VOKENU-78780 format. One record per residue (C-alpha): x, y, z; residue in three letters. Coordinates in steps of 0.02 Angstrom, whole numbers, plus 32768, in hexadecimal, padded with zeros to 4 digits. Example, Ala and Ser with C-alpha at 12.3 -4.5 7.8 and 13.67 -1.06 7.14 Angstrom:
BEGIN
SITE     x     y     z  res
SITE  8267  7F1F  8186  ALA
SITE  82AC  7FCB  8165  SER
END
This chain:
BEGIN
SITE     x     y     z  res
SITE  7B04  7E7C  795C  TRP
SITE  7BA5  7E0F  794E  ARG
SITE  7C48  7E29  79AD  ILE
SITE  7CF3  7DDB  798A  GLY
SITE  7D97  7DCB  79EE  GLY
SITE  7DC8  7D61  7A92  TYR
SITE  7D37  7CF4  7AD0  GLN
SITE  7D10  7C86  7B6A  ALA
SITE  7CA6  7BFF  7B32  ASP
SITE  7C27  7BB6  7BA0  PHE
SITE  7BA7  7B2D  7B55  GLU
SITE  7B21  7AAB  7B84  ALA
SITE  7B92  7A1B  7B40  GLY
SITE  7C30  79C8  7B8B  ASN
SITE  7CBE  7A14  7B20  THR
SITE  7CD6  7AC5  7B17  TYR
SITE  7CB1  7B27  7BB0  SER
SITE  7D41  7B84  7BF0  GLY
SITE  7DA9  7B86  7B53  ILE
SITE  7DF5  7C28  7B00  VAL
SITE  7D9C  7C44  7A55  TYR
SITE  7DC7  7CC4  79D5  GLY
SITE  7D1E  7CF1  7992  GLU
SITE  7D3D  7D23  78D4  ALA
SITE  7DE3  7D36  791D  PHE
SITE  7E5B  7C93  7900  ARG
SITE  7DE2  7C10  793C  GLY
SITE  7E12  7BA4  79DB  ILE
SITE  7EA6  7BF9  7A3A  LEU
SITE  7EAD  7B88  7ACD  CYS
SITE  7E58  7AE1  7AED  ASN
SITE  7E13  7AB2  7B99  ARG
SITE  7E9E  7A79  7C0E  GLY
SITE  7F21  7AD0  7BAA  LEU
SITE  7FA4  7B57  7BC8  LYS
SITE  7FC7  7B94  7B15  THR
SITE  8020  7C1E  7AB9  GLU
SITE  7FF6  7C74  7A21  LEU
SITE  808E  7C98  79A6  VAL
SITE  80AF  7CCB  78F4  ARG
SITE  813D  7C6A  78A0  ALA
SITE  816D  7C7A  77EC  GLY
SITE  80D1  7CED  77D9  GLY
SITE  8068  7C62  780A  LYS
SITE  7FF1  7C63  78A3  PHE
SITE  8014  7BDB  791F  GLN
SITE  7FCB  7B97  79CC  VAL
SITE  8054  7B47  7A30  LYS
SITE  8027  7AD9  7ABE  THR
SITE  809E  7AF9  7B55  ILE
SITE  8055  7A81  7BD5  LYS
SITE  7FB6  7A23  7C0D  ARG
SITE  7F60  7A75  7CA7  LEU
SITE  7EDD  79F0  7CC9  GLY
SITE  7E73  796E  7C78  ASP
SITE  7DDC  79B4  7C11  SER
SITE  7D63  7936  7C56  LYS
SITE  7D92  7958  7D0F  ALA
SITE  7D7D  7A12  7CE8  ILE
SITE  7CD3  79F5  7C9E  GLN
SITE  7CA3  798F  7D38  ALA
SITE  7CB3  7A32  7D9F  LYS
SITE  7C31  7A89  7D30  ILE
SITE  7B7D  7A8F  7D76  LYS
SITE  7AFB  7A67  7CEB  LYS
SITE  7A5F  7AC5  7CE8  GLU
SITE  7A9A  7B29  7D7E  ASP
SITE  7B06  7BCE  7DA4  TRP
SITE  7BC2  7BC6  7D86  ASN
SITE  7C4B  7C4D  7DAD  ASP
SITE  7C9C  7C73  7D11  TYR
SITE  7D48  7CD9  7D3C  HIS
SITE  7DB0  7D26  7CB6  ILE
SITE  7E57  7D7B  7CD5  THR
SITE  7E9B  7DE5  7C37  ALA
SITE  7F3C  7E32  7C69  LYS
SITE  7F90  7E71  7BCD  GLY
SITE  7F8D  7DEA  7B4A  PHE
SITE  7F8D  7D60  7BD7  HIS
SITE  7EDC  7D0C  7BE4  LEU
SITE  7EB2  7C94  7C75  VAL
SITE  7DFA  7C4E  7C7C  HIS
SITE  7DB6  7C00  7D1A  ARG
SITE  7D0E  7BAB  7D38  ILE
SITE  7CDF  7B90  7DF3  ASN
SITE  7D88  7BA6  7E2C  GLY
SITE  7DDB  7B2C  7DAC  VAL
SITE  7E55  7B6D  7D23  VAL
SITE  7E0F  7B36  7C83  THR
SITE  7E85  7B90  7C07  ALA
SITE  7F26  7BF4  7C0A  ASP
SITE  7F52  7C5A  7B6F  CYS
SITE  7FD5  7CD7  7B3A  THR
SITE  7FC9  7D2D  7A9A  ASP
SITE  8074  7D60  7A55  ASN
SITE  802E  7D65  79AE  ASP
SITE  8056  7E23  798F  ALA
SITE  8011  7E33  78E4  LYS
SITE  7F53  7E02  7917  GLN
SITE  7F46  7E11  79D3  ARG
SITE  7ED3  7E9D  7A22  ARG
SITE  7EFD  7F0F  7AA6  ALA
SITE  7E53  7F5C  7AAF  THR
SITE  7DA3  7F31  7A83  GLY
SITE  7CF0  7F22  7AC8  LEU
SITE  7CA2  7EB1  7B50  LEU
SITE  7C01  7E54  7B1A  ALA
SITE  7B98  7DC1  7B4E  LEU
SITE  7B77  7D57  7AB8  GLN
SITE  7AE4  7CE1  7A8C  LEU
SITE  7B26  7C57  7A14  HIS
SITE  7AB8  7C2D  7973  ALA
SITE  7A5B  7B96  798A  GLY
SITE  79B1  7B4B  79C2  PRO
SITE  7944  7BBB  7A3F  PRO
SITE  7997  7BC7  7AE8  MET
SITE  799D  7C27  7B8A  THR
SITE  7A3F  7C6C  7BCC  VAL
SITE  7A4B  7CC8  7C6D  GLN
SITE  7AD0  7D3A  7CBB  PHE
SITE  7ADD  7D86  7D69  ARG
SITE  7B5F  7DD7  7DE2  LYS
SITE  7BCD  7E1A  7D56  ILE
SITE  7C62  7E77  7D98  ARG
SITE  7CFD  7EC8  7D35  VAL
SITE  7D90  7F01  7D90  LYS
SITE  7E1F  7F69  7D3B  ARG
SITE  7EC6  7F1D  7D64  LEU
SITE  7F47  7F99  7D91  GLY
SITE  8000  7F90  7D9C  LYS
SITE  8042  7F3B  7E45  LYS
SITE  80AC  7F9E  7EAF  VAL
SITE  812C  7F32  7F02  SER
SITE  8141  7F44  7FBF  ALA
SITE  81DF  7F8D  7FED  ARG
SITE  8239  7F4C  8083  ARG
SITE  826B  7FDC  80F7  LEU
SITE  831C  7FD4  8147  SER
SITE  8324  8014  81E8  LEU
SITE  83CE  8043  823C  PRO
SITE  83EC  7FE3  82E2  ASP
SITE  83B4  8053  8372  LEU
SITE  840A  8058  8412  PRO
SITE  83C0  8009  84B3  GLN
SITE  838E  80A4  8520  ILE
SITE  833E  808C  85C4  SER
SITE  82EA  8114  862E  PHE
SITE  8384  812A  86A4  SER
SITE  83E5  8160  8602  ASP
SITE  836E  81EA  85DB  LEU
SITE  837C  829C  8634  PRO
SITE  82F0  82B6  86B4  THR
SITE  826B  833D  8694  PRO
SITE  82BC  83A7  8716  ASN
SITE  835F  8397  86AD  ALA
SITE  8316  83D6  8615  VAL
SITE  82BC  845C  8661  ALA
SITE  8360  8499  86B2  ASP
SITE  83B0  8485  8600  ARG
SITE  8320  84EB  85B8  VAL
SITE  8339  8577  8644  ALA
SITE  83EA  857E  8616  GLU
SITE  83DF  859F  855E  GLU
SITE  8342  8618  856C  THR
SITE  838A  8689  85EC  GLY
SITE  8374  8632  8693  GLY
SITE  82B6  860A  8677  VAL
SITE  8251  8567  865A  ALA
SITE  81A9  85A0  861B  THR
SITE  8112  8565  866A  GLU
SITE  80D8  850C  85C4  ALA
SITE  8182  84AB  85C7  VAL
SITE  8176  8474  867B  ARG
SITE  80B9  843F  8658  ALA
SITE  80FC  83E8  85C1  PHE
SITE  8176  838D  862E  LEU
SITE  8101  836A  86BC  GLY
SITE  8150  83E2  8732  LEU
SITE  80F5  8455  87B0  PRO
SITE  80C5  84F9  8752  GLY
SITE  8100  8577  87C9  ASP
SITE  814B  85EB  8749  VAL
SITE  80BF  866C  870F  ARG
SITE  80B1  86D3  8670  ASP
SITE  8152  8693  8629  ALA
SITE  810B  8697  8573  VAL
SITE  80F5  8741  8540  VAL
SITE  80DE  87A3  84AB  SER
SITE  816E  8823  84C2  THR
SITE  81F5  87BF  853F  PRO
SITE  8258  8838  85A4  GLU
SITE  82B2  883C  8640  LYS
SITE  823D  8808  86C8  ARG
SITE  8249  87BB  8770  THR
SITE  81E1  8718  878C  LEU
SITE  81BB  86B8  882C  PRO
SITE  8238  8627  884F  PRO
SITE  822D  857D  87F8  THR
SITE  821E  84E9  8857  THR
SITE  82C9  84AF  881E  GLU
SITE  8310  855A  883B  GLY
SITE  82D8  8574  88EA  GLY
SITE  82D1  862A  891C  LYS
SITE  834B  8665  8890  LEU
SITE  8302  86EF  8832  ILE
SITE  8301  86C6  8771  ARG
SITE  82FF  874F  86F6  LYS
SITE  82C4  873A  8638  VAL
SITE  8345  8773  85BE  ARG
SITE  831B  87F0  8540  SER
SITE  8300  8799  849C  THR
SITE  82C4  87BB  83E9  ARG
SITE  8249  872A  83F3  ALA
SITE  818C  8754  83EA  ARG
SITE  8104  86EE  8425  GLY
SITE  8107  8637  83F0  LEU
SITE  81B5  8646  83B2  ARG
SITE  81E9  8665  8467  PHE
SITE  8188  85C7  8496  LEU
SITE  81D8  8564  840C  ALA
SITE  8285  8593  8450  THR
SITE  827A  8528  84EA  PRO
SITE  8217  849B  849C  LEU
SITE  82B0  848A  8413  ARG
SITE  8320  848C  84A4  SER
SITE  82CD  83FC  8503  ALA
SITE  82D0  8399  8458  ILE
SITE  838C  83AF  8444  VAL
SITE  83AE  8378  84FA  ALA
SITE  8358  82D9  84D8  ALA
SITE  83B8  82BD  8437  GLU
SITE  8456  82DB  848F  GLU
SITE  8434  8260  8513  ALA
SITE  840B  81D9  8486  VAL
SITE  84B7  8207  8430  GLU
SITE  8502  81EA  84DD  THR
SITE  84BD  8141  84EB  VAL
SITE  84F7  811F  8432  LYS
SITE  85A2  814A  8454  LYS
SITE  85A8  80E2  84FD  LYS
SITE  8563  8049  8497  GLY
SITE  85EE  805D  8413  SER
SITE  8677  8049  848E  ARG
END
């Protein structure tokens, strides 16, 4: 078998390990220690050196002979970056629209030559996705609220009682941390009834106003009222702060 295309070289010698080579595909594309751009000008293929990344001999000194080395290849679009043991060895961008390749096969190639042993291990392939930029959340300035600015549980219960015909349900009072002395306030078919006195109402007898609400809808009404009361308290604090 033989395969051609972008190639990351690794050799027993001291010259080519880390380069970007075009196997049967335009030859050396980026020598070690360089950053290059592949272009086509006037119909002719050219390798342009953009800058020097490091000294080839210094990079070779980081490569371990007769030992395991970590070879990292990043191919993002037509931008190739090779690293050996964490050191960038070559950086190549292929802008030759005529010959560059966007797809292909992955292969481990044994070069022609005398008998040799080549070993690979811990091979990992990661598909690079699009980066999603983190968006900063712009939050409005919130008013400074202290517990003294908010209505007391009893005040909220009274507001609920007022809007539901004079009764704060046992469930609402439990939610607000008040004594549950009002019994059977949540019923399937609400109707006019006389209930025991509430803690805040003393001996006053309160009646449930007739309503079309059924079951949980009857329970939801006082809960919504409690939320509205809290929201109005916050709005009051905002108005005070804007004066």
